[in-house]
DOBARO-478198 format. One line per 4 residues: number of its first residue (from 1); their letters; for each residue z negated, y negated, x of N, C-alpha, C. Coordinates in Angstrom, 1 decimal. Last residue first. Layout:
BEGIN
NUM	A	Z,Y,X,Z,Y,X,Z,Y,X ~ ...
***
This chain:
BEGIN
294	KRGA	67.7,-16.0,93.8,66.7,-16.3,94.7,67.3,-16.6,96.0 ~ 69.5,-17.3,91.0,69.5,-16.5,92.2,68.3,-16.9,93.1 ~ 69.3,-19.0,88.9,68.7,-17.7,88.7,68.7,-16.9,89.9 ~ 70.7,-21.2,89.8,69.3,-21.3,89.7,68.6,-20.0,89.5
290	EAPG	73.4,-20.3,89.8,72.7,-20.6,91.1,71.2,-20.6,90.9 ~ 73.8,-20.1,87.0,74.0,-18.9,87.9,73.3,-19.1,89.2 ~ 73.2,-22.7,86.0,72.4,-21.5,85.6,72.5,-20.3,86.6 ~ 73.9,-25.0,88.7,74.0,-24.5,87.3,73.1,-23.3,87.1
286	TMLG	72.0,-27.2,90.8,73.1,-26.3,90.5,73.1,-25.9,89.1 ~ 69.7,-28.9,91.0,71.0,-29.3,91.7,72.2,-28.5,91.3 ~ 67.7,-27.7,89.6,68.0,-29.1,89.3,69.4,-29.5,89.9 ~ 67.6,-25.2,90.8,67.9,-25.4,89.3,68.2,-26.7,88.9
282	KMLP	66.9,-25.8,93.4,68.2,-25.3,93.1,68.6,-25.5,91.6 ~ 64.3,-26.4,93.2,65.2,-27.5,93.5,66.6,-27.1,93.2 ~ 63.1,-24.0,92.8,63.0,-24.9,91.7,64.0,-26.1,91.9 ~ 63.6,-22.8,95.3,64.3,-22.2,94.1,64.2,-23.2,92.9
278	SDAP	64.0,-25.0,98.0,63.1,-24.5,97.0,63.9,-23.9,95.8 ~ 65.4,-26.3,100.0,65.7,-24.9,99.8,64.8,-24.2,98.8 ~ 64.3,-28.8,100.2,65.7,-28.7,99.7,66.1,-27.2,99.4 ~ 61.0,-29.0,98.9,62.0,-28.9,100.0,63.3,-28.6,99.4
274	LIVT	59.7,-31.4,96.6,60.1,-30.1,96.9,61.0,-30.1,98.1 ~ 57.3,-33.2,95.0,58.1,-33.2,96.2,58.4,-31.8,96.6 ~ 56.8,-34.8,92.0,56.9,-33.5,92.6,57.8,-33.6,93.9 ~ 54.7,-36.6,90.0,55.7,-36.7,91.0,55.7,-35.4,91.9
270	TDKD	54.1,-37.2,86.6,54.0,-36.3,87.7,55.1,-36.5,88.7 ~ 54.3,-38.4,84.2,53.4,-39.0,85.1,53.2,-38.2,86.4 ~ 56.1,-37.0,82.7,56.5,-38.3,83.1,55.5,-38.9,84.1 ~ 55.9,-33.6,84.2,55.9,-34.5,83.0,56.2,-35.9,83.5
266	IIKD	56.1,-30.3,85.3,56.6,-31.7,85.4,56.5,-32.4,84.1 ~ 55.2,-27.8,84.7,54.6,-28.5,85.9,55.1,-29.9,86.0 ~ 56.4,-26.9,82.3,54.9,-26.8,82.5,54.4,-27.6,83.6 ~ 59.1,-27.4,82.6,58.3,-28.0,81.4,56.8,-28.0,81.6
262	YSEL	59.7,-25.8,84.7,59.8,-27.2,84.8,58.9,-27.9,83.7 ~ 59.3,-23.3,83.5,58.4,-23.7,84.5,58.5,-25.2,84.8 ~ 61.5,-23.3,81.8,60.2,-23.3,81.2,59.1,-23.7,82.2 ~ 63.6,-23.2,83.6,63.4,-24.4,82.8,62.0,-24.5,82.2
258	TRVF	63.1,-20.6,84.5,63.0,-21.7,85.5,62.8,-23.0,84.7 ~ 63.7,-19.1,82.2,62.3,-19.1,82.8,62.1,-20.2,83.7 ~ 66.4,-19.6,82.1,65.5,-20.1,81.0,64.1,-20.1,81.5 ~ 67.3,-18.3,84.5,67.5,-19.8,84.3,66.6,-20.4,83.2
254	RYFE	66.6,-15.7,83.9,65.9,-16.4,85.0,66.1,-17.9,84.9 ~ 68.4,-15.3,81.8,67.0,-15.2,81.6,66.2,-15.9,82.7 ~ 70.9,-15.5,83.1,70.5,-16.5,82.1,69.0,-16.5,81.8 ~ 70.7,-13.2,84.7,70.9,-14.6,85.3,70.5,-15.6,84.3
250	PDTG	70.5,-11.1,82.9,69.4,-11.4,83.8,69.5,-12.8,84.4 ~ 71.3,-10.4,79.9,71.8,-11.4,80.9,70.7,-11.8,81.8 ~ 70.2,-8.0,78.9,71.5,-8.5,78.4,72.1,-9.4,79.4 ~ 67.6,-7.6,80.1,68.6,-6.6,80.2,70.0,-7.0,79.8
246	LADA	66.4,-10.0,79.3,66.6,-9.7,80.7,67.7,-8.6,80.9 ~ 66.3,-9.6,76.6,67.1,-10.7,77.1,67.4,-10.5,78.6 ~ 64.6,-7.4,76.4,65.9,-7.3,75.9,66.8,-8.4,76.5 ~ 62.3,-8.5,77.6,63.0,-7.4,78.2,64.4,-7.2,77.8
242	YIRA	61.7,-10.5,75.7,62.0,-10.9,77.1,62.8,-9.7,77.8 ~ 61.2,-8.8,73.5,62.3,-9.7,73.4,62.8,-10.2,74.8 ~ 58.9,-7.5,74.5,60.1,-6.7,74.2,61.4,-7.6,74.1 ~ 57.2,-9.6,74.8,57.6,-8.9,76.0,58.9,-8.1,75.7
238	AEAD	57.0,-10.3,72.1,57.6,-11.3,73.0,58.0,-10.5,74.3 ~ 55.7,-8.0,71.1,57.0,-8.4,70.6,57.7,-9.3,71.5 ~ 53.3,-8.2,72.5,54.2,-7.0,72.7,55.6,-7.3,72.2 ~ 52.3,-10.6,71.5,52.7,-10.5,72.9,53.6,-9.3,73.2
234	ARGR	52.0,-9.8,68.8,53.0,-10.9,69.1,53.4,-10.8,70.6 ~ 50.1,-7.8,69.0,51.4,-7.4,68.5,52.5,-8.5,68.8 ~ 48.0,-9.4,70.0,48.5,-8.3,70.8,49.9,-7.9,70.3 ~ 47.7,-11.2,67.9,48.2,-11.7,69.2,48.7,-10.6,70.1
230	IEAA	46.8,-9.4,66.0,48.1,-10.2,65.8,48.6,-10.7,67.1 ~ 44.4,-8.6,67.2,45.5,-7.6,66.8,46.8,-8.3,66.7 ~ 43.1,-11.0,67.3,43.4,-10.3,68.5,44.5,-9.3,68.3 ~ 42.8,-11.5,64.5,43.6,-12.4,65.4,44.0,-11.8,66.7
226	KRDA	41.1,-9.4,63.8,42.5,-9.4,63.3,43.4,-10.4,64.1 ~ 38.9,-10.2,65.3,39.5,-8.9,65.5,41.0,-8.9,65.0 ~ 38.3,-12.7,64.2,38.7,-12.6,65.6,39.4,-11.2,65.9 ~ 37.7,-11.8,61.5,38.8,-12.7,61.8,39.3,-12.7,63.2
222	EALI	35.4,-10.3,62.0,36.6,-9.7,61.4,37.8,-10.5,61.6 ~ 33.8,-12.4,63.0,34.1,-11.2,63.8,35.3,-10.5,63.3 ~ 33.7,-14.0,60.7,34.3,-14.5,61.9,34.7,-13.4,62.9 ~ 32.3,-12.3,58.9,33.7,-12.8,58.6,34.4,-13.3,59.8
218	RSRE	29.9,-11.9,60.2,30.8,-10.7,59.9,32.2,-11.2,59.7 ~ 28.9,-14.5,60.3,29.2,-13.8,61.6,30.1,-12.6,61.3 ~ 28.6,-14.9,57.5,29.5,-15.7,58.3,29.9,-15.0,59.6 ~ 26.7,-13.0,56.9,28.0,-12.9,56.3,29.1,-13.7,57.1
214	RDAE	24.6,-14.1,58.3,25.1,-12.7,58.6,26.5,-12.5,58.1 ~ 24.3,-16.5,57.1,24.7,-16.5,58.5,25.2,-15.1,58.9 ~ 23.6,-15.7,54.5,24.9,-16.4,54.6,25.3,-16.4,56.1 ~ 21.1,-14.5,55.0,22.2,-13.6,54.5,23.6,-14.3,54.7
210	ARIR	19.8,-16.8,55.9,20.0,-15.6,56.8,21.1,-14.7,56.3 ~ 19.8,-18.3,53.5,20.5,-18.8,54.7,20.8,-17.6,55.7 ~ 18.3,-16.7,51.8,19.7,-16.9,51.5,20.5,-17.4,52.7 ~ 15.9,-16.8,53.2,16.5,-15.5,53.0,18.0,-15.7,52.7
206	LSAE	15.3,-19.5,53.0,15.5,-18.9,54.4,16.2,-17.5,54.2 ~ 15.0,-19.7,50.2,16.1,-20.5,50.9,16.3,-19.9,52.3 ~ 12.8,-18.1,49.7,14.1,-17.7,49.1,15.3,-18.4,49.9 ~ 10.9,-19.7,51.1,11.2,-18.3,51.5,12.5,-17.8,51.0
202	EGES	11.0,-22.0,49.6,11.4,-22.0,51.0,11.7,-20.6,51.5 ~ 10.1,-21.0,47.1,11.4,-21.6,47.2,11.9,-21.6,48.6 ~ 7.5,-20.3,47.7,8.5,-19.2,47.3,9.9,-19.7,47.4 ~ 6.6,-22.8,48.4,6.6,-21.8,49.4,7.5,-20.7,49.0
198	RFQK	6.8,-24.1,45.9,7.6,-24.6,47.0,7.7,-23.5,48.1 ~ 5.0,-22.5,44.4,6.4,-22.6,44.0,7.3,-23.0,45.2 ~ 2.6,-23.2,45.7,3.1,-21.8,45.7,4.6,-21.7,45.3 ~ 2.5,-25.9,45.2,2.6,-25.4,46.6,3.1,-24.0,46.6
194	AIRQ	2.2,-25.8,42.4,3.4,-26.4,42.9,3.6,-26.0,44.4 ~ -0.3,-24.5,42.3,0.8,-23.9,41.7,2.1,-24.4,42.2 ~ -1.9,-26.5,43.5,-1.8,-25.1,44.1,-0.6,-24.4,43.5 ~ -1.5,-28.6,41.8,-1.0,-28.7,43.1,-0.9,-27.4,43.8
190	REAR	-2.8,-27.6,39.5,-1.4,-27.9,39.4,-0.8,-28.0,40.8 ~ -5.4,-27.5,40.5,-4.7,-26.2,40.1,-3.2,-26.4,40.0 ~ -5.9,-30.2,41.0,-5.9,-29.2,42.1,-5.2,-27.9,41.8 ~ -5.8,-31.1,38.3,-4.8,-31.5,39.3,-4.7,-30.6,40.5
186	MRQF	-8.0,-29.7,37.3,-6.7,-29.5,36.8,-5.6,-29.9,37.7 ~ -10.1,-30.9,38.9,-9.8,-29.4,39.0,-8.4,-29.1,38.4 ~ -9.8,-33.5,37.9,-9.6,-33.2,39.3,-9.3,-31.7,39.6 ~ -10.5,-33.2,35.3,-9.1,-33.6,35.6,-8.8,-33.3,37.0
182	VSEE	-13.2,-32.5,35.7,-12.3,-31.5,35.0,-10.8,-31.9,35.4 ~ -14.1,-34.9,36.7,-14.2,-33.6,37.5,-13.3,-32.6,37.0 ~ -13.7,-36.6,34.5,-13.0,-36.8,35.8,-13.0,-35.6,36.7 ~ -15.3,-35.5,32.4,-13.8,-35.6,32.3,-13.1,-35.7,33.7
178	NQQP	-18.0,-35.6,32.4,-17.4,-34.5,33.0,-15.9,-34.6,33.1 ~ -18.7,-37.8,30.9,-19.2,-37.8,32.3,-18.5,-36.6,33.1 ~ -17.7,-37.1,28.4,-17.1,-38.2,29.1,-17.5,-38.2,30.6 ~ -17.2,-33.7,27.7,-18.1,-34.8,27.7,-17.5,-35.9,28.7
174	FSLR	-13.9,-32.8,26.6,-15.0,-32.6,27.5,-15.9,-33.8,27.3 ~ -12.8,-31.4,23.4,-12.6,-32.2,24.6,-13.8,-32.0,25.5 ~ -11.2,-31.0,20.5,-11.9,-30.3,21.4,-11.7,-30.9,22.8 ~ -10.9,-31.8,17.1,-10.8,-32.3,18.4,-11.7,-31.4,19.3
170	EIRL	-10.9,-30.3,14.8,-10.0,-31.5,14.8,-9.9,-32.0,16.3 ~ -10.9,-27.1,14.1,-11.4,-28.0,15.1,-10.4,-29.2,15.1 ~ -11.5,-25.9,10.7,-10.6,-26.1,11.9,-11.3,-27.1,12.8 ~ -11.7,-23.9,7.9,-12.5,-24.5,9.0,-11.6,-24.7,10.2
166	SVLR	-11.1,-23.7,4.4,-10.6,-23.7,5.8,-11.6,-24.4,6.7 ~ -12.6,-23.0,2.1,-11.2,-22.8,2.1,-10.6,-22.8,3.6 ~ -15.5,-21.6,1.1,-14.9,-22.3,2.2,-13.5,-22.0,2.2 ~ -17.2,-22.1,-1.9,-16.1,-21.3,-1.3,-15.4,-22.1,-0.2
162	IGYE	-20.6,-22.0,-2.6,-19.5,-22.7,-2.1,-18.4,-21.8,-1.5 ~ -23.2,-21.1,-3.2,-22.2,-21.1,-4.2,-20.9,-21.8,-3.9 ~ -25.1,-20.9,-1.2,-24.9,-22.2,-1.8,-23.8,-22.2,-2.9 ~ -25.3,-18.3,-0.2,-26.5,-19.1,-0.3,-26.3,-20.4,-1.2
158	HAAT	-22.8,-17.1,-0.3,-24.0,-16.3,-0.7,-25.2,-17.2,-1.0 ~ -20.9,-19.0,0.6,-20.8,-18.3,-0.7,-22.1,-17.7,-1.2 ~ -21.9,-19.7,3.1,-21.7,-20.7,2.1,-21.6,-20.1,0.7 ~ -21.9,-17.2,4.5,-23.2,-18.0,4.3,-23.0,-18.9,3.1
154	ERVR	-19.1,-16.6,4.5,-20.1,-15.7,3.9,-21.4,-16.4,3.6 ~ -18.1,-18.9,5.9,-17.7,-18.6,4.5,-18.7,-17.7,3.8 ~ -19.2,-18.6,8.4,-19.6,-19.7,7.6,-19.3,-19.5,6.1 ~ -17.9,-16.2,9.2,-19.3,-16.2,9.1,-19.8,-17.4,8.2
150	EEVQ	-15.2,-17.1,9.2,-15.6,-16.0,8.3,-17.1,-16.0,8.1 ~ -15.2,-19.1,11.1,-14.9,-19.5,9.7,-15.4,-18.4,8.8 ~ -15.8,-17.7,13.4,-16.8,-18.7,13.0,-16.5,-19.0,11.5 ~ -13.4,-16.1,13.6,-14.7,-15.5,13.4,-15.8,-16.4,12.9
146	ALIT	-11.6,-18.2,14.0,-11.5,-17.3,12.8,-12.8,-16.6,12.5 ~ -12.4,-19.2,16.4,-12.6,-20.0,15.2,-12.4,-19.2,13.9 ~ -11.7,-17.0,18.0,-13.1,-17.5,18.0,-13.3,-18.3,16.7 ~ -8.9,-17.0,17.8,-9.7,-15.8,17.3,-11.2,-16.2,17.1
142	GLRM	-8.3,-19.5,18.9,-7.9,-19.2,17.5,-8.7,-18.0,16.9 ~ -9.2,-19.3,21.5,-9.8,-20.3,20.6,-9.5,-19.9,19.2 ~ -8.5,-17.8,23.7,-9.0,-17.1,22.5,-9.6,-18.0,21.5 ~ -6.6,-17.6,26.6,-7.0,-18.5,25.5,-7.3,-17.6,24.2
138	KGPD	-5.5,-16.0,28.4,-6.9,-16.1,28.5,-7.4,-16.9,27.3 ~ -2.8,-16.0,28.1,-3.4,-14.7,28.0,-5.0,-14.8,28.0 ~ -2.0,-18.6,28.6,-2.0,-18.2,27.2,-2.8,-16.8,27.1 ~ -3.5,-20.7,30.9,-3.0,-19.3,30.8,-3.1,-18.8,29.3
134	TSVL	-4.7,-23.0,30.8,-3.3,-23.1,30.9,-2.6,-21.7,30.8 ~ -7.5,-23.4,28.5,-6.9,-22.7,29.7,-5.4,-22.9,29.6 ~ -10.3,-23.4,26.7,-9.3,-24.3,27.3,-8.8,-23.7,28.5 ~ -11.6,-21.1,25.8,-11.5,-22.2,24.9,-10.3,-23.2,25.4
130	AEFP	-11.8,-19.4,27.9,-11.4,-18.8,26.6,-11.1,-19.9,25.6 ~ -12.8,-20.9,29.9,-11.4,-20.7,29.9,-10.9,-20.0,28.6 ~ -15.6,-20.7,29.5,-14.9,-22.0,29.2,-13.4,-21.7,29.1 ~ -16.6,-17.6,28.0,-16.4,-18.5,29.1,-15.6,-19.7,28.7
126	VSGF	-18.7,-17.0,25.1,-17.4,-16.9,25.8,-17.4,-17.9,27.0 ~ -21.0,-17.6,23.8,-20.8,-16.2,24.1,-19.5,-16.0,24.9 ~ -21.1,-20.2,23.0,-22.0,-19.8,24.0,-21.9,-18.4,24.5 ~ -19.3,-20.4,20.9,-18.9,-20.9,22.2,-19.8,-20.5,23.3
122	AAGI	-20.9,-19.1,18.9,-19.6,-18.5,19.4,-19.2,-19.0,20.7 ~ -23.1,-20.7,18.7,-23.3,-19.3,19.1,-22.0,-18.7,19.6 ~ -21.9,-23.1,18.0,-22.7,-23.1,19.2,-22.9,-21.6,19.6 ~ -20.7,-22.4,15.5,-19.8,-22.8,16.7,-20.6,-22.7,18.0
118	ESST	-23.0,-21.9,14.0,-22.1,-20.8,14.3,-21.2,-21.1,15.5 ~ -24.3,-24.4,14.0,-25.0,-23.3,14.5,-24.0,-22.1,14.9 ~ -22.3,-26.0,12.7,-22.7,-26.3,14.1,-23.4,-25.1,14.7 ~ -22.2,-24.7,10.2,-21.1,-24.7,11.1,-21.4,-25.0,12.5
114	VATL	-24.8,-25.2,9.2,-24.4,-23.8,9.4,-23.2,-23.8,10.4 ~ -24.8,-28.0,9.2,-25.8,-27.3,10.0,-25.4,-25.9,10.2 ~ -22.7,-28.6,7.4,-22.7,-29.1,8.8,-23.7,-28.3,9.7 ~ -23.7,-27.4,5.0,-22.5,-26.8,5.7,-22.4,-27.3,7.1
110	RAEA	-25.9,-29.1,4.5,-26.1,-27.6,4.8,-24.9,-27.0,5.5 ~ -24.6,-31.5,4.2,-25.6,-31.4,5.2,-25.8,-29.9,5.6 ~ -23.0,-30.9,2.0,-22.4,-31.2,3.2,-23.3,-31.1,4.4 ~ -25.0,-30.6,0.0,-24.1,-29.4,0.4,-23.5,-29.7,1.7
106	AERL	-26.1,-33.1,-0.1,-26.9,-32.0,0.4,-26.1,-30.8,0.8 ~ -23.9,-34.5,-1.1,-24.4,-34.9,0.2,-25.3,-33.8,0.8 ~ -23.6,-33.3,-3.6,-22.6,-33.0,-2.6,-23.1,-33.4,-1.2 ~ -26.6,-31.7,-5.0,-25.7,-32.9,-4.7,-24.7,-32.5,-3.6
102	VVSQ	-27.6,-28.9,-5.4,-27.4,-29.9,-6.4,-26.4,-31.0,-6.1 ~ -28.4,-26.7,-3.9,-28.2,-28.0,-3.2,-28.1,-29.1,-4.2 ~ -29.3,-24.5,-5.5,-29.6,-24.5,-4.1,-29.4,-25.9,-3.5 ~ -28.6,-24.7,-8.2,-30.0,-24.3,-7.9,-30.3,-24.5,-6.4
98	LFRL	-26.0,-25.5,-8.1,-27.0,-26.4,-8.7,-28.4,-26.0,-8.3 ~ -24.8,-23.3,-6.9,-24.7,-24.6,-6.2,-25.8,-25.5,-6.8 ~ -25.3,-21.4,-8.8,-25.9,-21.2,-7.5,-25.9,-22.5,-6.8 ~ -23.7,-22.5,-10.9,-25.1,-22.3,-11.1,-25.8,-22.1,-9.8
94	PDDV	-21.0,-22.7,-9.8,-21.8,-23.9,-10.2,-23.3,-23.7,-10.3 ~ -19.4,-21.3,-7.4,-20.5,-20.8,-8.3,-21.3,-22.0,-8.7 ~ -17.7,-23.0,-6.0,-17.2,-21.8,-6.6,-18.1,-21.2,-7.6 ~ -16.7,-26.1,-4.9,-17.8,-25.4,-5.6,-17.2,-24.2,-6.3
90	RWIL	-14.9,-26.0,-1.8,-15.0,-26.4,-3.2,-16.2,-25.6,-3.8 ~ -13.6,-27.3,1.3,-14.4,-26.4,0.5,-14.4,-26.9,-0.9 ~ -12.8,-27.7,4.7,-12.3,-27.9,3.3,-13.0,-26.9,2.4 ~ -14.1,-29.3,7.6,-14.2,-28.2,6.6,-13.6,-28.6,5.3
86	FPRA	-13.8,-29.8,11.1,-13.7,-30.3,9.7,-13.6,-29.1,8.8 ~ -15.4,-30.5,14.3,-14.7,-29.6,13.3,-14.5,-30.4,12.0 ~ -15.3,-31.4,17.4,-15.4,-32.1,16.1,-14.7,-31.2,15.1 ~ -16.8,-30.8,20.5,-16.0,-30.3,19.4,-16.3,-31.1,18.2
82	VVNK	-17.0,-30.7,24.0,-17.3,-31.5,22.8,-16.3,-31.1,21.7 ~ -18.6,-28.6,26.3,-17.4,-29.0,25.6,-17.9,-29.8,24.4 ~ -20.0,-27.7,29.5,-20.1,-28.4,28.2,-18.7,-28.8,27.6 ~ -20.7,-24.6,30.9,-19.9,-25.8,30.9,-19.9,-26.4,29.5
78	KDLT	-21.9,-22.0,31.4,-22.6,-23.3,31.5,-21.8,-24.5,31.7 ~ -20.4,-19.8,30.7,-20.5,-20.2,32.1,-21.1,-21.6,32.3 ~ -20.5,-19.9,27.9,-21.2,-18.9,28.6,-21.4,-19.2,30.1 ~ -20.9,-23.5,27.0,-20.2,-22.2,27.0,-21.0,-21.2,27.8
74	LYEA	-22.4,-25.6,24.7,-22.5,-25.1,26.1,-21.8,-23.7,26.0 ~ -21.4,-28.6,23.0,-21.8,-27.2,23.0,-21.7,-26.7,24.5 ~ -21.9,-31.5,21.0,-21.6,-31.0,22.3,-22.2,-29.5,22.4 ~ -20.2,-32.9,18.2,-21.3,-32.3,18.8,-20.9,-31.7,20.1
70	VPPE	-19.3,-35.4,15.8,-19.0,-34.7,17.1,-20.3,-34.2,17.7 ~ -20.3,-34.6,12.3,-20.2,-35.5,13.5,-19.8,-34.7,14.8 ~ -18.1,-33.0,9.9,-19.4,-33.1,10.7,-19.2,-34.0,11.9 ~ -16.4,-33.8,7.3,-16.2,-33.9,8.8,-17.5,-34.1,9.4
66	TMLL	-15.2,-32.1,4.5,-16.4,-32.6,5.2,-16.0,-32.7,6.7 ~ -13.5,-32.3,1.4,-13.4,-32.2,2.9,-14.6,-32.8,3.5 ~ -12.8,-30.4,-1.5,-13.5,-31.5,-0.8,-13.4,-31.2,0.7 ~ -11.0,-29.7,-4.4,-11.1,-29.5,-3.0,-11.8,-30.7,-2.3
62	RSDL	-12.9,-30.1,-7.5,-11.8,-30.3,-6.7,-12.1,-29.8,-5.2 ~ -15.0,-30.1,-9.2,-14.4,-28.8,-9.0,-13.2,-28.9,-8.0 ~ -18.2,-31.6,-9.2,-16.8,-31.8,-8.9,-16.2,-30.4,-8.6 ~ -20.4,-31.2,-12.0,-20.1,-30.9,-10.6,-18.6,-31.1,-10.4
58	RVVQ	-22.8,-32.4,-14.2,-21.4,-32.3,-13.9,-21.2,-32.1,-12.4 ~ -25.1,-31.4,-16.5,-24.9,-31.7,-15.1,-23.5,-31.5,-14.7 ~ -26.5,-32.3,-19.5,-25.2,-31.9,-18.9,-25.2,-32.3,-17.5 ~ -29.3,-31.2,-21.5,-28.7,-32.2,-20.6,-27.4,-31.5,-19.9
54	DVLP	-30.9,-30.9,-24.7,-30.0,-30.4,-23.6,-29.4,-31.5,-22.8 ~ -32.5,-32.6,-26.1,-33.0,-31.4,-25.6,-32.2,-30.9,-24.4 ~ -31.2,-34.8,-27.0,-32.5,-35.0,-26.6,-33.2,-33.8,-26.0 ~ -29.0,-32.7,-29.0,-29.4,-34.0,-28.4,-30.9,-34.1,-28.1
50	IRFH	-27.6,-29.8,-27.9,-28.7,-30.3,-28.8,-29.1,-31.7,-28.2 ~ -24.0,-29.9,-27.7,-25.3,-29.6,-27.2,-26.3,-30.1,-28.2 ~ -20.5,-28.8,-27.4,-21.6,-29.4,-28.1,-23.0,-29.0,-27.5 ~ -17.2,-29.7,-26.0,-18.4,-28.8,-26.2,-19.5,-29.6,-26.9
46	LGPA	-13.8,-29.7,-25.2,-14.9,-30.4,-26.0,-16.0,-29.3,-26.3 ~ -12.5,-29.1,-21.8,-12.5,-29.0,-23.3,-13.7,-29.8,-23.9 ~ -11.8,-27.1,-18.9,-11.9,-28.4,-19.6,-11.9,-28.2,-21.1 ~ -14.0,-24.5,-17.7,-12.7,-24.9,-18.2,-12.8,-26.3,-19.0
42	TYIR	-16.5,-24.0,-17.1,-15.6,-24.1,-15.9,-14.2,-24.5,-16.4 ~ -19.8,-24.3,-18.0,-18.4,-24.5,-18.5,-17.5,-24.8,-17.3 ~ -22.7,-22.4,-18.6,-21.8,-23.0,-17.5,-20.4,-23.2,-18.1 ~ -26.0,-22.6,-19.9,-24.6,-22.3,-20.1,-23.8,-23.1,-19.0
38	VPRG	-28.6,-23.1,-19.1,-28.4,-22.2,-20.2,-26.9,-21.8,-20.4 ~ -30.9,-24.0,-16.6,-29.5,-23.8,-17.0,-29.4,-22.8,-18.1 ~ -33.7,-26.0,-17.5,-33.3,-24.7,-17.1,-31.8,-24.5,-17.6 ~ -34.5,-28.5,-18.4,-34.3,-28.3,-17.0,-33.8,-27.0,-16.6
34	FRTL	-34.3,-28.3,-21.2,-35.6,-28.5,-20.6,-35.6,-28.2,-19.0 ~ -31.4,-26.8,-20.5,-32.3,-27.1,-21.6,-33.7,-27.1,-21.0 ~ -28.1,-27.7,-19.3,-29.5,-27.3,-19.1,-30.4,-27.6,-20.3 ~ -24.9,-26.8,-18.6,-25.8,-27.2,-19.7,-27.2,-26.7,-19.4
30	VAYE	-22.7,-27.9,-16.3,-23.8,-26.9,-16.4,-24.7,-27.5,-17.5 ~ -19.3,-28.1,-15.7,-20.4,-28.6,-16.4,-21.5,-27.5,-16.5 ~ -16.8,-29.1,-13.2,-17.6,-28.1,-14.0,-18.7,-28.8,-14.7 ~ -13.7,-31.0,-13.1,-15.2,-30.8,-13.0,-15.6,-29.6,-13.6
26	TTGV	-11.2,-31.9,-13.7,-11.6,-31.9,-12.3,-13.1,-31.7,-12.1 ~ -10.8,-32.0,-16.4,-10.0,-31.0,-15.6,-10.5,-30.9,-14.2 ~ -14.1,-32.4,-18.1,-12.8,-32.8,-17.6,-12.1,-31.7,-16.7 ~ -15.7,-31.8,-21.0,-15.6,-31.3,-19.6,-14.2,-31.6,-19.2
22	IFSS	-17.5,-33.8,-23.2,-16.2,-33.3,-22.8,-16.3,-32.9,-21.3 ~ -19.9,-33.3,-25.9,-19.5,-33.8,-24.5,-18.2,-33.2,-24.1 ~ -22.0,-34.0,-28.7,-20.8,-33.5,-28.1,-20.6,-34.1,-26.7 ~ -24.3,-35.2,-29.7,-24.3,-33.8,-29.5,-23.1,-33.2,-28.8
18	ALAG	-23.7,-37.9,-30.0,-24.8,-37.5,-29.1,-24.8,-36.0,-28.8 ~ -21.6,-37.7,-31.9,-21.4,-38.3,-30.6,-22.4,-37.9,-29.6 ~ -23.0,-36.7,-34.1,-21.9,-36.0,-33.5,-21.6,-36.4,-32.1 ~ -24.8,-38.8,-34.5,-25.3,-37.5,-34.1,-24.2,-36.6,-33.5
14	LVVA	-23.1,-40.8,-35.2,-23.9,-40.9,-34.0,-24.4,-39.6,-33.5 ~ -22.1,-39.7,-37.6,-21.2,-40.0,-36.4,-22.0,-40.1,-35.1 ~ -24.4,-39.5,-39.1,-23.7,-38.3,-38.8,-22.8,-38.5,-37.6 ~ -25.1,-42.2,-39.3,-26.0,-41.3,-38.6,-25.3,-40.0,-38.2
10	TSLV	-23.0,-43.2,-40.7,-23.2,-43.7,-39.3,-24.1,-42.7,-38.6 ~ -23.4,-41.9,-43.1,-22.2,-41.6,-42.3,-22.4,-42.1,-40.9 ~ -25.8,-43.0,-43.9,-25.7,-41.6,-43.7,-24.5,-41.2,-42.8 ~ -25.1,-45.7,-44.2,-26.1,-45.3,-43.2,-26.0,-43.8,-42.9
6	FIAT	-23.2,-45.4,-46.2,-22.8,-46.0,-44.9,-23.8,-45.6,-43.9 ~ -24.8,-44.5,-48.3,-23.7,-43.6,-47.8,-23.3,-44.1,-46.4 ~ -26.5,-46.6,-48.6,-27.1,-45.3,-48.2,-26.0,-44.4,-47.6 ~ -24.7,-48.6,-49.5,-25.5,-48.7,-48.2,-26.0,-47.4,-47.7
2	RM	-23.9,-47.6,-51.9,-22.9,-47.7,-50.8,-23.6,-47.8,-49.4 ~ -26.3,-47.9,-53.2,-25.7,-46.5,-53.1,-24.7,-46.5,-51.9
***
């Protein structure tokens, strides 16, 4: 009796274990019956199935990242660029995903093909400078990638049950054989810009120097004019003083003027020979009154 009960209990436990399954927090589960999907579980928990009839297909519900291989594309003006995109995605419709791709590897292959096709079409419709340029006004890479992302998102959702979270370009460069010519063009462009800046600087320098010279000439002319006015007033004042002195004491004035003439014509290295009746000689031999007389 006890053996029968034990066997029955064991059978019940094994049956319960065989008919139950758990959906984890990081997965979806699709219950299939004879290969046909009958139920989808997107929330974690304990569920049951018919043993030997129902099968459980588990799909990863987490964010996944795919890095397609580096690919070379041709722009509208026939220039080659190398791009390496990456995609962040997740399974959004488990049933459609299971019916279209089943495995993650197959989904990544489909996403890679769609992404490469859309990037090639987008890059082929714009000139090279829309992707790589030193002029911010010509750069449209962000807008182009947004359009590519939207088209890939629509295709992935409609055909594969995948929700594309983000599509970005990890690397955008030139083919190795074209890098040197591209760098030479970039250097030539920088040299042209530098030459233009130097030319503009020299022009500004010449303009500043010319303005400074004009201002210098104006200041010097104004200074000469004021100096002439001051000298004129000084000469007039000196003449007035001389006239006043002459009017007060003509003899003393003539004596002072005679001494001033000595100072101008005689120094320590000068030898002067004068006749005895020279007015200059009188000043040396007589007093002020005699020197002032002619």
